[in-house]
C-alpha positions in Angstrom: 23.7 -23.2 -25.1 22.4 -26.8 -25.8 24.8 -29.2 -27.3 24.3 -30.1 -31.0 23.9 -33.8 -32.0 27.4 -33.9 -33.4 28.9 -32.4 -30.1 27.0 -35.0 -28.1 28.4 -37.8 -30.2 31.9 -36.3 -30.0 31.8 -36.0 -26.2 30.2 -39.5 -25.8 28.5 -38.8 -22.5 27.8 -41.7 -20.2 24.0 -41.4 -20.7 24.2 -41.7 -24.5 21.9 -44.4 -25.7 20.5 -45.7 -29.0 17.1 -47.2 -29.5 15.1 -48.8 -32.2 11.5 -47.7 -32.1 8.9 -49.6 -34.2 5.6 -47.8 -34.8 2.6 -49.3 -36.5 -0.8 -47.9 -37.4 -1.7 -45.2 -39.9 1.8 -43.9 -40.1 2.6 -43.8 -43.8 1.4 -41.1 -46.2 0.4 -38.9 -43.3 3.6 -36.9 -42.8 5.0 -39.1 -40.1 8.6 -39.4 -41.3 9.1 -35.6 -41.6 7.4 -35.2 -38.2 10.0 -37.7 -36.7 12.8 -35.9 -38.6 11.9 -32.5 -37.2 11.3 -33.9 -33.7 14.7 -35.6 -33.6 16.4 -32.3 -34.6 14.5 -30.5 -31.9 16.0 -32.8 -29.3 19.5 -32.9 -30.9 19.2 -36.6 -31.7 20.9 -38.6 -34.5 19.7 -41.6 -36.4 17.3 -42.6 -39.1 13.6 -43.2 -40.0 12.3 -45.4 -42.7 9.0 -46.8 -43.9 9.0 -50.6 -43.8 6.7 -53.6 -44.1 6.1 -53.4 -40.4 5.4 -49.7 -40.2 7.8 -46.9 -39.4 11.2 -47.9 -38.0 13.2 -45.3 -36.1 16.8 -45.6 -34.9 17.5 -42.7 -32.6 20.5 -41.8 -30.5 21.2 -39.2 -27.9 21.0 -38.4 -24.2 18.5 -40.5 -22.2 16.6 -37.4 -21.0 16.2 -36.2 -24.6 15.1 -39.7 -25.7 12.3 -39.7 -23.1 11.1 -36.3 -24.3 11.3 -37.5 -27.9 9.2 -40.6 -27.2 6.6 -38.6 -25.3 6.4 -36.1 -28.1 5.7 -38.8 -30.6 2.6 -39.8 -28.7 1.5 -36.2 -27.9 2.2 -34.4 -31.2 1.7 -37.0 -33.9 0.2 -35.7 -37.2 -3.5 -35.2 -37.0 -4.5 -38.0 -39.5 -2.0 -40.6 -38.1 -3.1 -43.3 -35.7 -0.5 -45.1 -33.6 -1.7 -48.7 -32.9 1.5 -49.9 -31.4 4.9 -48.4 -30.4 7.7 -50.6 -29.2 11.3 -49.7 -28.4 14.4 -51.4 -27.2 18.1 -50.5 -26.9 20.6 -51.3 -29.6 24.4 -50.7 -30.0 25.6 -47.1 -30.5 26.5 -45.9 -34.0 28.4 -42.9 -35.3 25.6 -41.0 -36.9 26.3 -37.2 -37.0 22.8 -36.2 -38.0 19.2 -37.5 -38.4 18.1 -38.6 -41.8 15.1 -40.0 -43.7 15.9 -43.2 -45.5 14.2 -44.4 -48.7 11.3 -46.6 -48.2 11.7 -50.4 -48.5 10.2 -51.7 -51.6 8.8 -55.1 -52.8 7.8 -56.2 -49.3 4.4 -57.0 -47.8 3.0 -53.9 -46.1 1.3 -54.3 -42.7 0.6 -50.6 -42.1 -2.8 -49.1 -42.4 -4.4 -46.9 -45.0 -5.6 -43.5 -44.0 -9.3 -42.5 -44.7 -10.0 -39.5 -46.8 -10.1 -36.5 -44.5 -11.1 -32.8 -44.6 -8.9 -30.1 -46.0 -6.8 -28.6 -43.2 -6.7 -25.0 -41.9 -3.2 -24.4 -43.4 -4.3 -25.4 -46.8 -7.5 -23.3 -46.5 -5.4 -20.3 -45.5 -3.3 -20.7 -48.6 -6.3 -21.3 -50.8 -7.7 -17.9 -50.0 -4.5 -16.0 -50.0 -4.3 -14.0 -53.3 -0.5 -14.0 -53.1 -0.3 -17.8 -52.9 0.4 -19.8 -56.1 -2.5 -22.1 -55.1 -5.0 -19.2 -54.7 -8.5 -20.6 -55.2 -7.1 -24.0 -56.4 -9.8 -26.7 -55.7 -7.3 -29.5 -55.2 -4.9 -28.0 -52.6 -3.8 -30.5 -50.0 -0.8 -31.6 -47.8 0.2 -34.6 -45.7 -2.3 -33.5 -43.1 -5.4 -33.5 -45.3 -7.1 -34.5 -48.5 -7.8 -37.7 -50.4 -6.3 -41.1 -49.4 -8.4 -44.2 -49.5 -10.5 -43.3 -52.6 -7.5 -42.6 -54.8 -5.4 -45.7 -53.9 -5.4 -48.3 -56.5 -2.7 -50.5 -55.0 0.0 -50.5 -52.3 2.5 -49.3 -51.3 0.9 -45.9 -51.0 3.1 -44.1 -53.5 2.0 -41.7 -56.2 2.4 -44.2 -59.1 -0.2 -46.4 -57.3 -2.8 -43.6 -57.0 -5.0 -41.7 -59.4 -2.4 -38.9 -59.1 0.0 -40.9 -61.3 -1.5 -39.1 -64.4 -0.2 -35.7 -63.1 3.6 -35.1 -63.3 4.8 -32.7 -60.5 6.0 -29.3 -61.7 9.4 -28.2 -60.3 7.8 -26.2 -57.4 5.6 -29.1 -56.3 8.5 -31.5 -56.7 10.7 -29.3 -54.5 8.0 -29.4 -51.8 7.6 -33.1 -52.2 11.3 -33.7 -51.6 11.7 -31.3 -48.6 11.3 -33.0 -45.2 10.8 -29.6 -43.6 7.8 -29.0 -45.9 4.4 -30.2 -44.9 4.0 -31.5 -48.4 6.9 -33.9 -48.1 5.8 -37.1 -49.8 2.2 -35.9 -50.0 1.1 -38.2 -52.8 -1.8 -36.0 -54.0 0.4 -32.8 -54.0 -0.4 -30.6 -57.0 -1.0 -27.0 -58.1 -2.8 -25.2 -60.9 0.2 -25.8 -63.2 0.5 -29.5 -62.8 -2.6 -30.9 -61.1 -6.3 -31.7 -61.8 -8.7 -29.2 -63.1 -12.4 -28.6 -63.0 -14.8 -28.2 -65.9 -18.5 -27.4 -66.2 -20.6 -29.5 -68.6 -24.2 -29.1 -69.8 -26.9 -31.7 -69.4 -25.6 -33.6 -72.5 -22.0 -33.7 -71.1 -20.6 -31.1 -73.5 -17.9 -28.9 -72.0 -18.8 -25.2 -71.4 -15.9 -22.9 -72.1 -15.9 -20.7 -69.1 -13.3 -18.6 -67.3 -14.6 -19.6 -63.8 -16.7 -22.8 -63.8 -17.0 -22.9 -60.0 -18.5 -19.4 -59.8 -20.8 -20.2 -62.7 -22.0 -23.3 -60.9 -23.2 -21.2 -58.0 -25.0 -18.8 -60.3 -26.8 -21.8 -61.9 -27.8 -23.2 -58.4 -29.1 -19.8 -57.4 -31.4 -20.0 -60.5 -32.8 -23.3 -59.3 -30.8 -25.6 -61.4 -29.6 -29.1 -60.3 -25.9 -29.5 -60.6 -23.9 -32.8 -60.2 -20.7 -31.9 -58.4 -17.8 -34.4 -58.3 -16.3 -34.5 -54.9 -13.9 -36.7 -52.9 -15.7 -40.1 -52.9 -18.2 -39.5 -55.7 -20.7 -37.0 -57.1 -23.3 -35.0 -55.1 -26.5 -33.6 -56.6 -26.6 -30.0 -55.4 -29.5 -27.5 -55.2 -30.3 -24.5 -53.2 -31.7 -25.8 -49.9 -33.8 -22.7 -49.4 -35.6 -23.1 -52.8 -38.7 -25.3 -52.3 -39.3 -25.8 -56.0 -35.7 -26.9 -56.6 -35.8 -29.3 -53.8 -39.0 -30.8 -55.0 -37.7 -31.1 -58.5 -34.6 -32.9 -57.3 -36.8 -35.3 -55.3 -39.0 -35.9 -58.4 -36.0 -36.6 -60.7 -34.0 -38.6 -58.2 -37.1 -40.8 -57.2 -36.5 -39.9 -53.6 -39.9 -38.8 -52.6 -39.6 -38.2 -48.8 -36.4 -39.5 -47.3 -34.5 -36.7 -45.6 -31.8 -34.9 -47.6 -28.5 -33.7 -46.2 -27.4 -30.1 -46.5 -24.0 -28.4 -46.5 -23.6 -25.0 -45.0 -20.8 -22.4 -45.0 -19.8 -22.6 -41.4 -20.7 -23.7 -37.9 -22.2 -20.3 -37.2 -24.6 -20.8 -40.1 -25.4 -24.4 -38.9 -26.3 -22.9 -35.5 -29.0 -20.7 -37.2 -30.8 -23.8 -38.4 -30.2 -26.3 -35.6 -29.4 -26.7 -32.0 -25.8 -28.0 -31.7 -24.1 -29.3 -28.5 -20.3 -29.4 -27.9 -19.8 -33.0 -29.2 -21.9 -32.3 -32.4 -19.9 -29.1 -33.0 -16.6 -31.0 -32.6 -17.8 -33.7 -35.0 -18.8 -31.2 -37.7 -15.5 -29.4 -37.4 -13.4 -32.6 -37.2 -11.1 -34.0 -39.9 -13.8 -36.7 -40.6 -16.4 -34.0 -41.4 -19.5 -36.2 -41.3 -23.1 -35.4 -41.7 -24.5 -34.9 -38.2 -28.2 -35.3 -37.6 -29.3 -32.3 -35.5 -32.4 -31.0 -33.8 -34.1 -28.4 -36.0 -34.8 -24.8 -34.9 -38.2 -23.3 -35.7 -38.8 -20.8 -38.4 -35.7 -21.6 -40.5 -35.2 -20.7 -44.2 -34.4 -24.3 -45.2 -37.2 -25.7 -47.4 -39.6 -27.9 -45.5 -39.2 -30.7 -48.1 -35.5 -31.1 -47.3 -36.6 -33.2 -44.3 -40.5 -33.3 -44.4 -42.3 -34.0 -41.1 -39.0 -34.5 -39.4 -37.7 -32.6 -36.4 -34.1 -33.2 -37.3 -31.8 -32.1 -40.1 -28.6 -33.6 -41.5 -25.9 -31.0 -41.8 -22.3 -31.1 -42.9 -19.6 -28.4 -43.4 -17.4 -28.0 -46.4 -14.6 -30.6 -46.3 -12.9 -30.2 -49.7 -11.2 -27.1 -51.1 -13.8 -27.2 -53.9 -16.6 -27.0 -51.3 -15.0 -24.0 -49.6 -14.6 -22.2 -52.9 -18.3 -22.8 -53.7 -19.1 -20.9 -50.5 -16.5 -18.2 -51.3 -18.6 -17.5 -54.3 -21.6 -17.0 -52.0 -23.3 -20.3 -52.3 -26.6 -20.6 -50.4 -27.1 -23.6 -48.1 -26.8 -26.6 -50.4 -28.7 -29.8 -50.5 -25.8 -32.2 -51.2 -27.2 -35.7 -51.7 -25.5 -38.7 -53.2 -25.7 -38.5 -57.0 -27.7 -41.6 -58.0 -31.2 -42.8 -58.6 -32.8 -44.0 -55.4 -31.1 -47.2 -54.1 -28.2 -47.1 -56.6 -24.6 -46.5 -55.7 -23.1 -43.0 -55.9 -21.6 -42.0 -59.3 -17.8 -41.6 -59.4 -16.8 -41.6 -63.0 -17.5 -38.6 -65.3 -19.0 -40.6 -68.2 -20.9 -42.7 -65.7 -22.4 -39.6 -64.3 -23.4 -38.3 -67.7 -25.1 -41.6 -68.4 -26.7 -42.5 -65.1 -27.7 -38.9 -64.1 -29.2 -38.1 -67.5 -32.6 -36.5 -66.8 -31.6 -35.7 -63.2 -28.7 -33.2 -63.5 -29.0 -29.9 -65.5 -25.2 -29.4 -65.3 -22.1 -31.2 -64.2 -19.1 -29.7 -62.3 -16.4 -32.4 -63.0 -12.7 -32.8 -62.5 -10.1 -35.1 -64.0 -8.8 -36.8 -60.9 -10.1 -40.3 -60.9 -11.9 -41.8 -57.9 -11.0 -45.4 -57.5 -13.6 -46.4 -54.9 -16.9 -44.9 -54.1 -17.4 -43.5 -50.6 -20.6 -41.8 -49.4 -20.6 -39.3 -46.6 -20.7 -40.6 -43.1 -23.7 -39.9 -40.9 -23.6 -39.5 -37.1 -26.3 -38.8 -34.4 -25.9 -37.8 -30.8 -27.8 -40.1 -28.5 -27.5 -40.7 -24.7 -24.6 -38.2 -24.3 -22.4 -39.6 -27.1 -22.1 -39.8 -30.9 -23.2 -42.9 -32.8 -22.7 -43.9 -36.4 -25.8 -44.2 -38.6 -23.5 -44.7 -41.6 -19.7 -45.2 -41.4 -18.0 -44.3 -44.6 -15.9 -41.3 -45.8 -13.6 -40.0 -43.2 -13.7 -43.2 -41.1 -13.3 -46.1 -43.5 -11.1 -48.1 -43.7 -9.7 -47.1 -40.2 -9.7 -50.4 -38.3 -11.7 -51.4 -35.2 -9.2 -53.0 -32.8 -10.5 -56.2 -31.4 -9.5 -58.6 -28.6 -9.1 -61.6 -30.9 -6.4 -63.3 -32.9 -6.7 -66.1 -35.3 -7.4 -66.8 -39.0 -8.1 -64.0 -41.5 -11.8 -63.7 -42.1 -13.8 -61.9 -44.7 -17.4 -61.1 -43.6 -19.7 -60.0 -46.3 -22.6 -58.4 -44.3 -26.3 -58.5 -45.1 -28.6 -57.2 -47.8 -29.4 -53.7 -46.6 -26.9 -51.1 -45.6 -24.2 -53.5 -46.6 -20.6 -53.3 -45.5 -17.9 -55.9 -45.6 -15.3 -56.6 -42.9 -11.8 -58.0 -43.3 -10.5 -59.3 -39.9 -6.8 -59.5 -40.0 -4.8 -60.2 -36.7 -6.4 -57.9 -34.1 -7.7 -55.4 -36.7 -11.2 -55.4 -38.2 -11.3 -53.3 -41.3 -14.8 -52.3 -42.1 -15.5 -51.0 -45.6 -17.2 -47.8 -46.4 -21.0 -47.9 -46.8 -21.9 -50.0 -49.8 -25.7 -49.8 -49.4 -28.6 -52.0 -50.4 -27.7 -55.0 -52.6 -30.8 -54.7 -54.7 -29.4 -54.1 -58.2 -26.5 -54.9 -60.4 -24.7 -51.6 -59.8 -24.7 -52.1 -56.0 -23.6 -55.7 -56.4 -20.7 -54.6 -58.6 -19.7 -52.1 -56.0 -19.8 -54.8 -53.4 -17.5 -57.1 -55.4 -15.2 -54.3 -56.3 -14.9 -53.4 -52.6 -14.0 -57.0 -51.7 -11.3 -57.1 -54.4 -9.9 -53.7 -53.4 -9.8 -54.6 -49.7 -7.9 -57.8 -50.4 -5.5 -56.0 -52.6 -4.7 -53.0 -50.4 -4.4 -55.1 -47.2 -2.7 -58.0 -49.0 -4.9 -60.6 -47.4 -6.5 -63.7 -48.6 -9.3 -64.9 -46.2 -9.1 -68.3 -44.7 -12.9 -68.3 -44.1 -15.8 -66.3 -45.4 -18.7 -65.4 -43.1 -22.2 -64.5 -44.4 -25.8 -64.1 -43.3 -28.0 -67.1 -43.0 -30.5 -65.7 -45.5 -30.1 -67.9 -48.6 -31.4 -65.3 -51.0 -29.2 -62.4 -50.0 -26.8 -61.5 -52.8 -23.9 -61.3 -50.3 -24.7 -64.9 -49.2 -24.9 -66.1 -52.8 -21.5 -64.5 -53.6 -20.0 -66.2 -50.5 -21.2 -69.6 -51.5 -19.7 -69.3 -55.0 -16.2 -69.0 -53.5 -15.7 -72.8 -53.6 -12.0 -72.7 -52.6 -12.6 -71.0 -49.3 -14.7 -72.4 -46.4 -17.9 -70.4 -45.6 -20.0 -70.1 -42.5 -23.5 -68.7 -42.2 -24.1 -66.4 -39.2 -27.5 -65.7 -37.7 -28.3 -62.1 -38.2 -29.1 -61.1 -34.7 -26.2 -63.1 -33.3 -24.0 -60.9 -35.6 -25.6 -57.8 -34.1 -24.8 -59.0 -30.6 -21.2 -59.9 -31.5 -20.7 -56.6 -33.3 -21.4 -54.7 -30.1 -19.3 -57.1 -28.0 -16.4 -56.8 -30.4 -16.4 -53.0 -30.2 -16.1 -53.1 -26.4 -13.7 -56.1 -26.4 -16.1 -58.2 -24.4 -15.5 -61.9 -24.2 -17.8 -63.3 -21.5 -21.5 -64.0 -22.3 -23.9 -61.1 -22.3 -27.6 -60.4 -22.7 -28.4 -58.9 -26.0 -31.5 -56.7 -26.7 -31.5 -56.9 -30.5 -34.4 -55.0 -32.2 -34.7 -54.5 -36.0 -36.9 -55.1 -39.0 -35.8 -58.3 -40.5 -33.4 -61.1 -39.8 -33.5 -64.7 -41.0 -34.0 -67.0 -38.0 -32.5 -70.4 -37.4 -36.1 -71.8 -37.7 -36.6 -70.2 -41.1 -39.0 -67.5 -39.9 -38.3 -63.8 -39.8 -36.9 -62.6 -36.5 -36.5 -59.0 -35.4 -37.4 -58.6 -31.8 -35.0 -60.8 -29.9 -33.5 -61.1 -26.4 -30.4 -63.3 -26.9 -27.8 -64.6 -24.4 -24.4 -65.6 -25.6 -21.0 -64.7 -26.9 -18.9 -65.3 -30.1 -19.1 -69.0 -29.7 -22.9 -69.3 -29.8 -26.2 -67.9 -28.6 -29.5 -68.9 -27.0 -32.8 -67.3 -28.1 -33.9 -66.5 -24.6 -37.0 -64.5 -25.7 -38.7 -62.8 -28.6 -41.9 -61.1 -29.6 -44.9 -63.4 -30.2 -44.8 -64.5 -33.9 -47.3 -62.5 -36.0 -48.3 -62.8 -39.6 -46.7 -60.7 -42.3 -48.9 -60.9 -45.4 -46.9 -60.8 -48.6 -43.5 -60.1 -47.0 -42.0 -57.1 -48.7 -45.4 -55.9 -49.8 -46.4 -55.5 -46.1 -43.1 -53.8 -45.2 -43.9 -51.1 -47.9 -47.5 -50.8 -46.8 -47.8 -50.8 -43.0 -51.6 -50.9 -43.2 -51.3 -54.5 -44.5 -49.2 -55.4 -41.4 -51.7 -53.6 -39.2 -54.7 -55.5 -40.7 -52.8 -58.8 -40.2 -51.9 -58.1 -36.6 -55.5 -57.0 -35.8 -57.0 -60.1 -37.5 -54.6 -62.4 -35.6 -55.3 -60.6 -32.3 -59.1 -60.3 -32.5 -60.2 -62.9 -35.0 -62.0 -60.2 -36.9 -61.3 -56.6 -37.6 -62.4 -54.0 -35.0 -64.0 -50.7 -36.0 -61.0 -48.3 -36.6 -61.1 -45.3 -38.8 -57.8 -46.2 -40.7 -59.6 -49.2 -42.2 -62.1 -47.2 -44.1 -61.6 -47.4 -47.9 -58.9 -50.1 -47.6 -59.3 -53.4 -49.4 -58.8 -55.6 -46.3 -60.5 -58.8 -47.4 -57.5 -60.2 -49.3 -55.3 -59.6 -46.3 -57.8 -61.2 -43.8 -58.0 -64.2 -46.1 -54.2 -64.6 -46.3 -54.0 -64.6 -42.5 -56.9 -67.0 -42.0 -55.7 -69.5 -44.6 -52.0 -68.8 -43.8 -51.3 -68.2 -47.5 -48.2 -66.2 -48.4 -48.0 -65.2 -44.8 -44.7 -65.2 -43.1 -44.3 -65.4 -39.4 -42.3 -62.6 -37.8 -41.2 -61.5 -34.3 -40.0 -58.2 -35.8 -40.0 -55.2 -33.5 -39.8 -53.0 -36.7 -43.0 -54.5 -38.0 -44.7 -54.1 -34.7 -43.8 -50.4 -34.9 -45.3 -50.2 -38.4 -48.5 -52.0 -37.4 -49.2 -49.8 -34.4 -48.2 -46.6 -36.3 -50.7 -47.4 -39.1 -53.5 -48.3 -36.6 -53.0 -45.0 -34.7 -53.4 -42.9 -37.9 -49.8 -42.8 -39.0 -48.4 -43.6 -42.4 -50.3 -46.3 -44.3 -47.6 -46.6 -47.0 -44.0 -45.6 -46.8 -41.4 -44.1 -49.2 -38.3 -45.2 -47.5 -37.2 -47.9 -45.0 -38.5 -47.3 -41.5 -40.5 -44.1 -42.4 -43.7 -45.1 -40.5 -41.8 -45.9 -37.3 -39.7 -42.7 -37.6 -42.7 -40.4 -38.1 -44.6 -42.2 -35.3 -41.6 -41.7 -33.0 -41.8 -37.9 -33.9 -45.2 -37.8 -32.3 -44.1 -39.0 -28.9 -44.1 -36.0 -26.5 -43.7 -37.5 -23.0 -43.0 -40.9 -21.4 -44.8 -39.8 -18.3 -47.8 -42.0 -19.3 -49.2 -45.4 -18.6 -48.0 -48.3 -20.7 -50.4 -50.4 -22.8 -51.3 -53.8 -21.4 -48.6 -56.3 -22.0 -47.6 -59.8 -20.9 -44.6 -62.1 -21.0 -45.2 -65.9 -21.1 -43.1 -69.0 -21.6 -44.1 -70.6 -24.8 -42.4 -73.0 -27.3 -39.2 -73.3 -25.2 -38.6 -69.6 -24.8 -40.1 -66.5 -23.2 -42.4 -64.5 -25.5 -43.3 -60.9 -25.2 -46.9 -61.2 -26.3 -48.1 -58.8 -29.0 -51.9 -59.5 -28.9 -52.4 -57.9 -25.5 -50.6 -54.8 -26.8 -52.8 -54.6 -29.9 -56.0 -55.0 -27.8 -54.9 -52.2 -25.5 -53.9 -49.9 -28.4 -57.3 -50.4 -30.1 -59.1 -49.6 -26.9 -57.1 -46.4 -26.5 -57.8 -45.4 -30.1 -61.5 -46.0 -29.7 -61.4 -43.9 -26.5 -60.2 -41.0 -28.6 -56.6 -40.7 -27.4 -54.4 -38.5 -29.6 -51.6 -39.9 -31.8 -49.1 -38.1 -29.5 -50.3 -40.0 -26.5 -50.6 -43.3 -28.4 -47.0 -43.0 -29.5 -45.8 -42.0 -26.0 -47.6 -45.0 -24.5 -46.3 -47.4 -27.1 -42.7 -46.3 -26.5 -43.3 -46.7 -22.7 -44.7 -50.2 -23.3 -41.6 -51.3 -25.1 -39.3 -49.9 -22.5 -41.2 -51.6 -19.7 -41.3 -54.9 -21.6 -37.5 -54.9 -22.3 -36.7 -54.1 -18.7 -39.0 -56.9 -17.4 -37.6 -59.5 -19.8 -33.9 -58.7 -19.2 -34.6 -58.9 -15.4 -36.0 -62.4 -16.0 -32.9 -63.2 -18.1 -30.6 -61.9 -15.3 -32.4 -64.1 -12.7 -32.2 -67.2 -14.8 -28.6 -66.8 -16.2 -26.8 -64.6 -13.7 -25.7 -62.3 -16.5 -25.7 -58.5 -15.9 -24.0 -57.1 -19.0 -26.4 -56.0 -21.7 -25.6 -55.1 -25.3 -28.1 -53.1 -27.3 -28.1 -53.3 -31.1 -30.4 -53.2 -34.2 -31.8 -50.5 -36.3 -34.8 -49.9 -34.1 -32.5 -48.4 -31.5 -31.8 -45.5 -33.8 -35.1 -44.4 -32.4 -33.8 -41.7 -30.0 -36.9 -41.8 -27.8 -36.5 -45.5 -27.1 -32.7 -45.5 -26.9 -32.3 -42.6 -24.5 -35.1 -43.8 -22.2 -34.1 -47.4 -21.9 -30.4 -47.0 -21.0 -30.8 -45.2 -17.7 -33.6 -47.6 -16.7 -31.3 -50.6 -17.4 -28.5 -49.0 -15.3 -31.0 -48.3 -12.5 -31.8 -52.0 -12.6 -28.2 -53.0 -12.0 -27.1 -53.7 -15.6 -23.9 -52.6 -17.3 -25.0 -51.4 -20.7 -22.9 -51.4 -23.9 -23.9 -49.6 -27.1 -22.3 -49.2 -30.5 -20.4 -46.0 -31.3 -17.6 -46.9 -33.7 -19.8 -48.9 -36.0 -23.6 -48.5 -36.8 -26.1 -50.3 -34.6 -28.1 -51.0 -37.8 -27.1 -53.6 -40.4 -24.0 -51.5 -41.4 -22.3 -53.0 -38.4 -23.2 -56.7 -38.7 -20.2 -57.6 -40.8 -18.0 -56.9 -37.8 -20.0 -59.4 -35.7 -20.0 -62.0 -38.5 -16.2 -61.8 -38.7 -15.6 -62.3 -34.9 -18.1 -65.2 -34.7 -16.6 -67.0 -37.7 -13.1 -66.6 -36.3 -14.2 -68.0 -32.9 -16.0 -71.0 -34.4 -13.3 -71.7 -37.1 -10.5 -71.8 -34.5 
């Protein structure tokens, strides 16, 4: 029989030792102390565990062999939502503890530990939720230390119930008993509650009046089955929900939400159901079932029952599984596949407050399923896509933020405020880069308020005042204007594409110079023009614009972005000197555009790869106007069916102190192919092949001239799966080591990370 801890202490064996172990990371509010308590008892160890300013501090005493097993088990069996960033131990003098105990947390000290993201409800809680004998049977707010809300309910630190939105709910005796019991998985679970003492749901009509119902969740499903639009309050905000198999309901939602064609995400009951609609590989399956529970963009199957207008003219579908108890209960009451899209008008932030929802969603929602647990910070669903054998973030938000990116850098604390579109902020503190949840496009007062609220929240929960603020070079971005108003803190403007390069470098802890293939739609250049198709060389300390696309005219700026035909006309006029005979030009008023180009009036110069995509797509018979960012390029990409084709004519020349990938030869070749009657499928395939060949040629030139062989790829254009998955193996075959972004988006949602690292390097 094994000795007890007290017997070991009494016998004082020669191998008895005592250690202090300091653990940092996401280790508070995640069941870490009871985990340590039970682990110590398993191995008959004595000592203490406490939450402190520097994380969890353990003093543990016992036989050396047991101590080794204890340390290994901490790493191997840590609670599922914890994250150990550092674990250090050293021997200390023996003490006469006869048991292992949990000490009260230290108060009134600066906290250096991390905040857990909101995560999906765990299997244990789901099992209880659907057990008719359990006191939490069908309770939509069931949770424990292994699951549930965290980041979105925290108002301040330390992470204790009085500093969360749960402070309004006093624990009943049963819940208090669980909360106090270190052997219970709800020990110090701050959101702990039950039907007696916790939050409750209510159903409201379109005017916000409460409907007196015995079962508002069941009634919600009945309304959705009748084609109604219901705003449902979730973890990080409201969703607008409709039956995803009901074409009329989907179209009505689009009409009211002013989201005409951008794909909508759906939520389905289970992975088995998801498999009926889409092809799902192992990594995609694991992501769907993970504690993060993101939307995963999947390849559609044919002949599915999902309404075509959920994702019109798109071969992919964004799917997520239920991640809150409320979601699971909706499907318990036989919910159909549900469109679950952010509850807002197009381009506005997601609604979080009940009265805000009644006001902002008036005329959109027919009913509102609300609850009375406040959401302190908005958090949209995260979106992932599987490219080149791994998952990549399109949007990093709920389930991931504010989990840090660990970087190979130390220095001053930096606040980086991102760009204008797909905005995120980044707080760089020590070797941890905290990226915010997705904030979105800073185009209106609601989004700007969300942006400033997030900055204030970050500085409060991480107890950090920045020593420098980094921002985009574009003087008209609202994020830039905010930064420049902070007169008591130094600011530094960071070139947009340099930030893209640095973001990828930071994620991979690269320090030496690299070649960057940075392709996107818009970025303010150091020369005041619009960049967007760049080959850079450099590192955090600086960059050289080694190459870019030939500058082309963009008539009217944003007007051309929203109407690709205008860009196409400008590119044709610049390339030919007059417009060739192409069918897409019929019935278009091209004269004003031609005049703008010829007289260089209200025409911006751009090297944007995104605009080149738009122009070629429009010429080839693709979309002439768009309803959401990148739509023309996305739908043109969908047409590509094989890269086993000849590329269009293309040239690279040294002009104006840099190499230029010439656009005019491509346009000439595209026009010739169109006039020869080539299909849009072949035109798209040839255009993708052209870009791949161009990029390979130019980076080989860069390698020859600089000796660099590490390549980073970034920018929203590389969310194009045809381009992304074809270029990487070709780069590797040419002897390059290739780095891509996985932890943060390769679109503008990741540039705040790059801004922060560049600013720290240049400020030091």
